[in-house]
C-alpha positions as a printed Julia matrix, in Angstrom:
250×3 Matrix{Float64}:
  99.13   33.86   73.71
  98.55   32.67   77.27
  96.45   29.64   77.82
  93.31   29.87   79.88
  93.25   27.47   82.8
  90.01   26.34   84.27
  89.71   26.8    88.03
  89.21   23.57   89.89
  86.83   24.21   92.82
  88.35   21.32   94.77
  91.97   22.53   94.74
  91.32   26.31   94.43
  91.94   28.37   97.59
  90.11   31.75   97.45
  92.15   33.16  100.38
  95.47   33.05   98.47
  96.28   35.79   95.98
  98.46   34.86   92.97
 100.37   37.5    91.02
  99.99   37.7    87.27
 103.72   38.42   86.93
 104.6    34.98   88.25
 102.08   33.13   86.16
 103.36   29.64   85.4
 103.48   28.3    81.87
 100.89   25.58   81.45
 100.86   23.03   78.78
  97.86   22.44   76.65
  97.45   18.97   78.11
  96.71   19.33   81.8
  97.14   16.14   83.75
  96.62   15.27   87.38
 100.34   14.77   87.91
 101.24   18.22   86.54
  98.61   19.85   88.74
 100.03   18.2    91.82
 103.7    19.05   91.13
 103.31   22.58   89.67
 102.78   25.23   92.35
 102.37   28.95   91.78
 104.77   31.31   93.54
 103.15   33.22   96.38
 103.87   36.93   96.85
 103.99   38.41  100.34
 102.1    41.72  100.41
 102.46   42.37  104.13
 104.1    45.78  104.63
 104.94   45.04  108.27
 106.86   41.87  107.35
 108.67   43.69  104.58
 109.79   46.54  106.85
 110.85   44.11  109.58
 112.92   42.1   107.08
 114.67   45.24  105.8
 115.37   46.88  109.18
 116.4    43.68  110.97
 119.25   42.87  108.63
 122.6    41.78  110.12
 125.21   44.52  110.22
 127.73   44.3   107.43
 128.56   45.81  104.07
 125.7    47.27  102.04
 126.54   45.13   99.02
 126.14   41.93  101.02
 122.82   43.12  102.41
 121.47   44.0    99.0
 122.62   40.73   97.48
 120.76   38.74  100.12
 117.46   40.43   99.3
 115.02   39.13   96.75
 114.14   40.85   93.5
 110.96   42.49   94.84
 112.71   43.63   98.05
 115.6    45.25   96.15
 113.1    47.61   94.53
 111.22   48.12   97.79
 114.25   49.22   99.84
 115.1    52.49   97.97
 111.4    53.32   97.64
 110.87   52.78  101.34
 113.9    54.89  102.25
 112.82   57.65   99.89
 109.27   57.77  101.27
 110.44   57.68  104.89
 113.02   60.39  104.25
 110.46   62.54  102.46
 108.01   62.17  105.36
 110.68   63.16  107.91
 111.61   66.24  105.84
 108.0    67.37  105.64
 107.5    66.72  109.35
 110.48   68.95  110.26
 109.35   72.3   111.68
 112.6    74.21  111.2
 113.69   74.41  107.57
 117.39   74.4   108.48
 117.08   71.08  110.36
 116.39   69.16  107.14
 120.17   68.56  106.8
 120.04   66.36  109.9
 117.36   64.05  108.49
 119.82   61.53  106.89
 121.74   61.19  110.16
 118.56   60.64  112.14
 117.26   58.12  109.61
 120.59   56.28  109.69
 120.4    55.97  113.47
 116.84   54.65  113.3
 117.26   52.12  110.51
 120.92   51.16  111.07
 121.79   51.73  107.41
 124.78   53.64  106.11
 124.37   57.4   105.87
 125.94   57.53  102.39
 123.34   55.14  101.11
 120.55   57.3   102.51
 122.07   60.45  100.96
 121.79   58.87   97.52
 118.0    58.95   97.72
 117.11   62.46   96.55
 113.74   63.79   97.66
 113.87   67.31   96.19
 114.08   69.5    99.3
 117.5    68.39  100.49
 119.01   68.5    97.0
 118.06   72.16   96.66
 119.67   72.99  100.01
 122.92   71.14   99.3
 123.69   72.15   95.72
 120.81   74.21   94.42
 121.2    77.08   92.02
 120.67   80.73   92.85
 117.24   80.7    91.27
 116.08   77.85   93.51
 117.41   79.6    96.6
 115.66   82.79   95.67
 112.48   80.82   95.09
 112.72   79.34   98.58
 113.24   82.69  100.33
 110.7    84.61   98.25
 107.16   85.17   99.44
 104.4    87.21   97.81
 102.07   89.52   99.65
  98.4    89.41   98.71
  97.14   92.26   96.58
  94.33   92.97   99.01
  96.87   93.97  101.68
  97.47   97.73  101.64
 100.69   98.85  103.27
 100.29  101.94  105.44
 103.97  102.92  105.44
 106.47  102.32  102.7
 109.03  104.39  104.63
 109.27  106.47  107.79
 107.43  109.26  106.02
 103.65  109.2   106.59
 101.54  108.44  103.53
  99.98  111.21  101.52
  96.25  111.63  101.6
  94.58  110.76   98.31
  93.24  113.72   96.37
  89.49  113.9    96.19
  88.02  114.35   92.74
  85.78  117.37   93.33
  84.42  119.96   90.94
  82.39  123.13   91.19
  79.05  121.47   90.49
  79.33  118.88   93.27
  80.54  121.52   95.74
  77.66  123.81   94.74
  75.07  121.09   95.22
  76.52  120.3    98.64
  76.17  123.95   99.69
  72.64  124.26   98.36
  71.47  121.03  100.02
  72.33  122.38  103.49
  69.98  124.52  105.58
  72.44  127.4   105.79
  71.97  130.44  103.6
  74.5   131.56  101.04
  75.38  134.7   103.04
  76.63  132.62  105.98
  79.1   130.87  103.65
  80.26  134.15  102.18
  80.92  135.64  105.59
  83.29  132.8   106.51
  85.51  133.26  103.43
  89.09  134.38  103.79
  90.52  137.4   101.98
  91.79  135.51   98.91
  88.53  133.69   98.21
  86.54  136.84   98.98
  88.55  138.71   96.35
  88.08  135.95   93.79
  84.3   135.99   94.2
  83.47  139.68   94.61
  86.06  141.4    92.53
  88.6   140.95   89.8
  92.24  140.35   90.7
  94.63  142.77   89.0
  97.7   140.54   89.23
  96.51  137.36   87.48
  99.98  135.81   87.53
  99.63  134.48   91.09
  95.89  133.71   91.16
  93.74  131.55   88.95
  90.63  133.66   88.46
  87.52  131.63   87.77
  84.73  133.14   85.66
  81.88  134.64   87.67
  78.75  132.46   87.61
  75.48  133.71   89.06
  73.39  130.78   90.21
  69.95  130.29   91.68
  69.83  129.96   95.47
  67.3   127.11   95.24
  68.22  124.79   92.35
  71.65  126.08   91.28
  70.6   127.02   87.76
  72.27  129.91   85.93
  69.72  130.8    83.21
  67.2   133.68   83.54
  68.38  134.76   86.97
  66.34  137.33   88.92
  66.47  138.78   92.45
  64.08  138.54   95.33
  62.61  141.95   96.14
  62.77  141.41   99.9
  66.1   139.59  100.59
  67.81  139.97   97.17
  68.53  136.26   96.75
  68.95  134.86   93.23
  65.96  133.04   91.73
  65.61  131.49   88.27
  61.94  130.42   87.98
  58.47  130.82   89.52
  58.73  127.45   91.22
  62.0   128.43   92.88
  60.44  131.76   93.88
  57.51  130.03   95.64
  59.87  127.62   97.39
  62.11  130.51   98.38
  59.2   132.4    99.95
  58.17  129.31  101.95
  61.58  128.23  103.24
  64.47  130.7   102.83
  63.19  134.21  102.63
  64.23  135.91  105.88
  61.87  138.92  105.9
  58.63  136.94  105.55
């Protein structure tokens, strides 16, 4: 259990920060003499002073340099080298130039290159001795699924097949202003044979069953003919509409 010390407003300096790691051991009996002699250890938190003390070391062996540092600075030196090396690797534009980062950092700081190589940051370790899986992961890139490639080879792509049937094609013909006879006149010989007559050699042609439809609505029940133009009509409503719009001789 740590003892709780009362802060003396006369001797307390609010501008000085004391670390809890270096907390002195106080006796239960606090006297004026012990307060005067006992002084807490101050910790320097200035990053600029710490970097200047590390980089401005005298040239010599690395073991001598490390031995001269304090306990807090021994832990700060590898962390500082690792963070600086990581920043330089991320700031490199060309991926192949990451191998030159230890040499450049050694010239800037004056430290030994072997000591800088011991600080692994992840990127350089994969380049130097990475496995095949890591190398494949570096060189691999995925295309977005929304990107449609036009050419997978030198051959042009095939046009997608349209899902059409007889009903949709029939409705498209009936919705136009052209009459059915104009469509029949533009048919080729094969389609003309399929519609008007039966094909004797059914091995080479797929003969569809004959369907008689209404020229107005496309229905195929109770079909009758117009007396004037002989168009197909299925109901009285279609007959009236046929007389108003499509009958040629009226």
